[in-house]
MIFI-863077 format. One record per residue (C-alpha): residue number from 1; x, y, z. Coordinates in steps of 0.5 Angstrom, whole numbers. Last residue first. Example, Ala and Ser with C-alpha at 12.3 -4.5 7.8 and 13.67 -1.06 7.14 Angstrom:
> resi / x / y / z
> 2 / 27 / -2 / 14
> 1 / 25 / -9 / 16
REM end
This chain:
> resi / x / y / z
> 412 / -111 / 73 / -112
> 411 / -104 / 76 / -106
> 410 / -109 / 74 / -102
> 409 / -110 / 67 / -105
> 408 / -102 / 67 / -106
> 407 / -102 / 68 / -99
> 406 / -106 / 62 / -95
> 405 / -103 / 58 / -100
> 404 / -95 / 60 / -97
> 403 / -99 / 58 / -90
> 402 / -102 / 52 / -92
> 401 / -95 / 49 / -94
> 400 / -91 / 53 / -88
> 399 / -96 / 48 / -84
> 398 / -96 / 42 / -88
> 397 / -88 / 42 / -88
> 396 / -88 / 44 / -80
> 395 / -93 / 39 / -80
> 394 / -90 / 33 / -82
> 393 / -83 / 34 / -79
> 392 / -87 / 34 / -72
> 391 / -90 / 27 / -74
> 390 / -84 / 24 / -77
> 389 / -78 / 27 / -70
> 388 / -85 / 24 / -66
> 387 / -85 / 17 / -69
> 386 / -76 / 17 / -69
> 385 / -78 / 18 / -61
> 384 / -83 / 12 / -61
> 383 / -77 / 9 / -65
> 382 / -72 / 10 / -60
> 381 / -76 / 8 / -54
> 380 / -78 / 1 / -58
> 379 / -71 / 0 / -59
> 378 / -68 / 2 / -53
> 377 / -74 / -3 / -48
> 376 / -73 / -9 / -53
> 375 / -64 / -9 / -50
> 374 / -66 / -9 / -45
> 373 / -64 / -3 / -40
> 372 / -58 / -5 / -37
> 371 / -54 / -7 / -43
> 370 / -59 / -3 / -48
> 369 / -58 / 2 / -45
> 368 / -50 / 2 / -45
> 367 / -51 / 0 / -54
> 366 / -54 / 8 / -54
> 365 / -50 / 11 / -50
> 364 / -46 / 9 / -55
> 363 / -49 / 8 / -61
> 362 / -52 / 16 / -61
> 361 / -44 / 18 / -64
> 360 / -44 / 13 / -70
> 359 / -51 / 16 / -70
> 358 / -49 / 24 / -71
> 357 / -44 / 21 / -75
> 356 / -49 / 19 / -80
> 355 / -54 / 25 / -80
> 354 / -47 / 29 / -82
> 353 / -48 / 25 / -88
> 352 / -53 / 31 / -89
> 351 / -49 / 35 / -89
> 350 / -44 / 33 / -92
> 349 / -49 / 32 / -98
> 348 / -52 / 41 / -96
> 347 / -44 / 41 / -98
> 346 / -42 / 37 / -104
> 345 / -49 / 41 / -107
> 344 / -47 / 48 / -105
> 343 / -45 / 51 / -113
> 342 / -51 / 47 / -116
> 341 / -56 / 51 / -113
> 340 / -59 / 49 / -107
> 339 / -68 / 45 / -106
> 338 / -67 / 40 / -112
> 337 / -62 / 37 / -108
> 336 / -64 / 37 / -101
> 335 / -70 / 35 / -103
> 334 / -67 / 29 / -108
> 333 / -63 / 26 / -101
> 332 / -69 / 27 / -97
> 331 / -73 / 23 / -102
> 330 / -67 / 17 / -102
> 329 / -66 / 17 / -95
> 328 / -75 / 16 / -94
> 327 / -76 / 12 / -100
> 326 / -70 / 7 / -97
> 325 / -71 / 7 / -89
> 324 / -78 / 6 / -89
> 323 / -77 / 0 / -95
> 322 / -73 / -3 / -90
> 321 / -76 / -2 / -84
> 320 / -82 / -6 / -88
> 319 / -78 / -12 / -89
> 318 / -75 / -11 / -82
> 317 / -82 / -13 / -80
> 316 / -82 / -19 / -83
> 315 / -76 / -22 / -80
> 314 / -79 / -18 / -74
> 313 / -84 / -24 / -74
> 312 / -80 / -29 / -76
> 311 / -75 / -28 / -71
> 310 / -80 / -28 / -66
> 309 / -84 / -24 / -61
> 308 / -82 / -17 / -65
> 307 / -83 / -11 / -59
> 306 / -76 / -9 / -61
> 305 / -76 / -9 / -68
> 304 / -84 / -6 / -68
> 303 / -80 / 0 / -66
> 302 / -74 / 1 / -71
> 301 / -80 / -1 / -75
> 300 / -85 / 5 / -73
> 299 / -79 / 9 / -73
> 298 / -78 / 8 / -81
> 297 / -86 / 9 / -83
> 296 / -85 / 15 / -79
> 295 / -79 / 17 / -83
> 294 / -83 / 14 / -90
> 293 / -89 / 17 / -89
> 292 / -86 / 25 / -90
> 291 / -81 / 22 / -95
> 290 / -87 / 19 / -99
> 289 / -91 / 26 / -98
> 288 / -84 / 31 / -100
> 287 / -82 / 26 / -107
> 286 / -90 / 28 / -109
> 285 / -90 / 34 / -108
> 284 / -86 / 35 / -114
> 283 / -83 / 27 / -118
> 282 / -82 / 21 / -113
> 281 / -84 / 18 / -119
> 280 / -80 / 13 / -124
> 279 / -76 / 10 / -119
> 278 / -81 / 10 / -113
> 277 / -83 / 2 / -113
> 276 / -75 / 1 / -115
> 275 / -74 / 4 / -108
> 274 / -78 / 1 / -105
> 273 / -78 / -6 / -106
> 272 / -69 / -4 / -105
> 271 / -71 / -1 / -99
> 270 / -74 / -9 / -98
> 269 / -70 / -13 / -100
> 268 / -65 / -10 / -97
> 267 / -69 / -11 / -90
> 266 / -69 / -18 / -92
> 265 / -61 / -18 / -93
> 264 / -60 / -15 / -87
> 263 / -65 / -19 / -82
> 262 / -61 / -25 / -85
> 261 / -55 / -23 / -85
> 260 / -56 / -23 / -77
> 259 / -59 / -29 / -77
> 258 / -52 / -33 / -80
> 257 / -50 / -30 / -74
> 256 / -53 / -33 / -70
> 255 / -60 / -35 / -69
> 254 / -61 / -34 / -61
> 253 / -68 / -30 / -61
> 252 / -67 / -23 / -57
> 251 / -59 / -24 / -56
> 250 / -56 / -28 / -63
> 249 / -60 / -23 / -68
> 248 / -61 / -17 / -64
> 247 / -55 / -17 / -62
> 246 / -52 / -18 / -68
> 245 / -58 / -13 / -71
> 244 / -55 / -7 / -65
> 243 / -51 / -3 / -69
> 242 / -56 / -3 / -75
> 241 / -61 / -1 / -70
> 240 / -57 / 6 / -68
> 239 / -61 / 9 / -74
> 238 / -67 / 11 / -70
> 237 / -65 / 17 / -65
> 236 / -58 / 21 / -69
> 235 / -62 / 18 / -76
> 234 / -69 / 21 / -74
> 233 / -65 / 28 / -72
> 232 / -61 / 29 / -77
> 231 / -65 / 27 / -83
> 230 / -71 / 31 / -80
> 229 / -65 / 37 / -79
> 228 / -64 / 38 / -87
> 227 / -70 / 37 / -89
> 226 / -72 / 42 / -84
> 225 / -67 / 48 / -86
> 224 / -66 / 46 / -93
> 223 / -74 / 48 / -95
> 222 / -73 / 54 / -94
> 221 / -65 / 58 / -95
> 220 / -61 / 60 / -89
> 219 / -60 / 56 / -85
> 218 / -55 / 51 / -90
> 217 / -55 / 57 / -94
> 216 / -50 / 59 / -87
> 215 / -48 / 52 / -87
> 214 / -45 / 53 / -94
> 213 / -42 / 60 / -93
> 212 / -38 / 58 / -87
> 211 / -36 / 51 / -90
> 210 / -34 / 56 / -96
> 209 / -30 / 61 / -91
> 208 / -26 / 54 / -89
> 207 / -24 / 51 / -96
> 206 / -21 / 59 / -97
> 205 / -21 / 65 / -102
> 204 / -27 / 62 / -104
> 203 / -28 / 58 / -111
> 202 / -34 / 54 / -110
> 201 / -38 / 61 / -113
> 200 / -35 / 57 / -121
> 199 / -38 / 51 / -121
> 198 / -32 / 45 / -119
> 197 / -29 / 41 / -125
> 196 / -32 / 32 / -125
> 195 / -26 / 30 / -129
> 194 / -30 / 26 / -133
> 193 / -31 / 18 / -131
> 192 / -26 / 12 / -134
> 191 / -22 / 13 / -127
> 190 / -29 / 13 / -123
> 189 / -30 / 6 / -125
> 188 / -24 / 2 / -124
> 187 / -23 / 6 / -117
> 186 / -30 / 0 / -116
> 185 / -25 / -6 / -118
> 184 / -20 / -4 / -112
> 183 / -26 / -4 / -107
> 182 / -28 / -11 / -110
> 181 / -22 / -13 / -108
> 180 / -21 / -10 / -102
> 179 / -30 / -13 / -100
> 178 / -27 / -20 / -102
> 177 / -20 / -19 / -97
> 176 / -25 / -18 / -91
> 175 / -29 / -22 / -92
> 174 / -24 / -28 / -92
> 173 / -22 / -26 / -86
> 172 / -28 / -27 / -83
> 171 / -29 / -34 / -85
> 170 / -27 / -38 / -91
> 169 / -25 / -45 / -88
> 168 / -31 / -44 / -84
> 167 / -35 / -44 / -89
> 166 / -42 / -40 / -85
> 165 / -39 / -33 / -84
> 164 / -37 / -35 / -92
> 163 / -44 / -36 / -94
> 162 / -46 / -31 / -89
> 161 / -42 / -25 / -92
> 160 / -44 / -26 / -98
> 159 / -51 / -26 / -96
> 158 / -50 / -19 / -92
> 157 / -47 / -16 / -98
> 156 / -52 / -19 / -103
> 155 / -58 / -16 / -100
> 154 / -55 / -9 / -98
> 153 / -53 / -9 / -104
> 152 / -57 / -8 / -107
> 151 / -61 / -3 / -103
> 150 / -53 / 1 / -105
> 149 / -56 / 2 / -111
> 148 / -62 / 1 / -112
> 147 / -61 / 8 / -108
> 146 / -56 / 11 / -114
> 145 / -61 / 9 / -118
> 144 / -66 / 13 / -113
> 143 / -62 / 18 / -114
> 142 / -61 / 19 / -121
> 141 / -69 / 19 / -121
> 140 / -70 / 24 / -117
> 139 / -65 / 27 / -121
> 138 / -68 / 27 / -127
> 137 / -70 / 33 / -130
> 136 / -65 / 37 / -127
> 135 / -59 / 33 / -130
> 134 / -57 / 26 / -129
> 133 / -49 / 28 / -130
> 132 / -48 / 34 / -125
> 131 / -54 / 31 / -120
> 130 / -50 / 25 / -119
> 129 / -44 / 28 / -119
> 128 / -47 / 33 / -112
> 127 / -49 / 26 / -111
> 126 / -42 / 21 / -112
> 125 / -37 / 28 / -108
> 124 / -42 / 29 / -101
> 123 / -41 / 20 / -101
> 122 / -33 / 19 / -103
> 121 / -30 / 25 / -99
> 120 / -34 / 24 / -90
> 119 / -34 / 16 / -94
> 118 / -27 / 16 / -94
> 117 / -26 / 19 / -88
> 116 / -31 / 15 / -84
> 115 / -27 / 8 / -86
> 114 / -20 / 11 / -85
> 113 / -24 / 11 / -77
> 112 / -27 / 4 / -78
> 111 / -20 / 2 / -78
> 110 / -19 / 5 / -72
> 109 / -23 / 2 / -68
> 108 / -23 / -6 / -71
> 107 / -14 / -4 / -69
> 106 / -16 / -3 / -62
> 105 / -21 / -8 / -62
> 104 / -16 / -13 / -63
> 103 / -13 / -17 / -70
> 102 / -6 / -21 / -69
> 101 / -8 / -27 / -72
> 100 / -4 / -27 / -78
> 99 / -11 / -27 / -83
> 98 / -16 / -23 / -79
> 97 / -10 / -17 / -78
> 96 / -9 / -17 / -86
> 95 / -15 / -18 / -88
> 94 / -16 / -12 / -82
> 93 / -11 / -8 / -86
> 92 / -14 / -10 / -92
> 91 / -21 / -6 / -90
> 90 / -18 / 1 / -88
> 89 / -14 / 1 / -94
> 88 / -18 / 0 / -100
> 87 / -23 / 5 / -95
> 86 / -18 / 10 / -96
> 85 / -16 / 9 / -102
> 84 / -24 / 10 / -105
> 83 / -23 / 16 / -101
> 82 / -18 / 19 / -106
> 81 / -22 / 16 / -113
> 80 / -27 / 19 / -111
> 79 / -24 / 26 / -110
> 78 / -20 / 26 / -115
> 77 / -27 / 25 / -119
> 76 / -30 / 30 / -116
> 75 / -25 / 36 / -119
> 74 / -25 / 40 / -113
> 73 / -28 / 46 / -110
> 72 / -35 / 43 / -109
> 71 / -33 / 36 / -107
> 70 / -28 / 39 / -102
> 69 / -32 / 43 / -99
> 68 / -37 / 36 / -97
> 67 / -32 / 34 / -95
> 66 / -28 / 38 / -91
> 65 / -37 / 38 / -86
> 64 / -35 / 31 / -87
> 63 / -29 / 30 / -84
> 62 / -29 / 33 / -77
> 61 / -37 / 31 / -76
> 60 / -35 / 24 / -80
> 59 / -28 / 22 / -74
> 58 / -33 / 22 / -68
> 57 / -39 / 18 / -73
> 56 / -34 / 12 / -75
> 55 / -31 / 11 / -68
> 54 / -38 / 11 / -65
> 53 / -39 / 5 / -70
> 52 / -34 / 1 / -67
> 51 / -38 / 3 / -60
> 50 / -44 / 2 / -60
> 49 / -42 / -5 / -62
> 48 / -37 / -6 / -56
> 47 / -44 / -2 / -52
> 46 / -47 / -9 / -54
> 45 / -43 / -13 / -51
> 44 / -37 / -19 / -54
> 43 / -31 / -17 / -54
> 42 / -27 / -20 / -59
> 41 / -32 / -24 / -62
> 40 / -38 / -18 / -62
> 39 / -33 / -13 / -66
> 38 / -31 / -19 / -70
> 37 / -38 / -21 / -73
> 36 / -40 / -13 / -73
> 35 / -34 / -12 / -77
> 34 / -36 / -18 / -82
> 33 / -43 / -16 / -83
> 32 / -41 / -9 / -85
> 31 / -36 / -12 / -89
> 30 / -41 / -15 / -94
> 29 / -44 / -9 / -93
> 28 / -39 / -4 / -95
> 27 / -36 / -10 / -100
> 26 / -43 / -8 / -104
> 25 / -43 / -1 / -103
> 24 / -36 / -1 / -106
> 23 / -39 / -5 / -112
> 22 / -44 / 0 / -114
> 21 / -41 / 6 / -113
> 20 / -37 / 5 / -119
> 19 / -41 / 2 / -124
> 18 / -47 / 9 / -121
> 17 / -41 / 12 / -123
> 16 / -40 / 8 / -130
> 15 / -46 / 9 / -132
> 14 / -48 / 16 / -130
> 13 / -43 / 17 / -135
> 12 / -45 / 13 / -140
> 11 / -52 / 18 / -140
> 10 / -57 / 11 / -142
> 9 / -57 / 10 / -135
> 8 / -62 / 16 / -131
> 7 / -68 / 13 / -136
> 6 / -68 / 6 / -130
> 5 / -75 / 7 / -128
> 4 / -77 / 11 / -133
> 3 / -78 / 5 / -137
> 2 / -83 / 3 / -133
> 1 / -84 / -4 / -131
REM end
């Protein structure tokens, strides 16, 4: 493996940011398995899984733009610590409720909303901080390494959760307690970071003017509109598949919570493999090629999950789906950062993150469709829609590039 794969980790401050991000994502992905299992136990329907994700999404639609503004206006270290505190609080709340057997479905919805608020501040600040710490020459590498930490934990987190869920003496409550401790540890790494002061341009008269300024900038600065809309539509129609994995495992293949954990882990292994392959190579036009191929592969993988005839085939499909998801998200974030001024990094990343909130909004109606028309048909329809999004995005990009090349030839 090339030394360029890990070049950004030679920067001490980025190593601390990476370590803190690794720990909080480990906690989150372990907790996601437990949350899906708990929602299924409490309500027993695809709509319930969608409702938990909906609570996350609706909260994020409000708090994510504010999180991006805050990441550009305030010290990034402060934003990371406050956000980690919200994530810790949401985890501890459910830990205690499960431990003393008074957990209810509304508590799970509320915890999902609080977690969304934490993410709204943490992810834009983390990505903007990455760009600040590694510099423009290592930007793609820093973003992909951040994705590697996420995808590594998409393997480790579900495996740990699966082991806990499989042991009667531990179970769902133990997953929440462990994730709370790990989240607290991530905050210690964030405390050791430099301040991460905002760019001077972010000091607008008010937060609202910052927000409007960021929206205008994202609308008029090519290629940001294409990047942001591709991400939003692909995630809206495609990413709810994550919320339905417990049902894919149990309802389609009778594999239960253990099967859910393994589907998540295998998908994460695909994501980790893809991230390692592109970490030292994703620069310039290569990043665009990877993104355009990956978003189409993302849709194909979702449709293939719905069509998989057996659990073994579904595991193979999930590996490819995980690879496509990681490649698309990494390159989309990299291109968005590279195409925007430093003063707008937090706000542009928050606009990207809105796609995840939109997927949360879509999860409930898609869950109702799955209950009414069948999970397989719903997944296939979701995947084919994402394929269309990818093809349209690729066509627009290619048309724009060809037009620019033709104009350059004419000027020459």
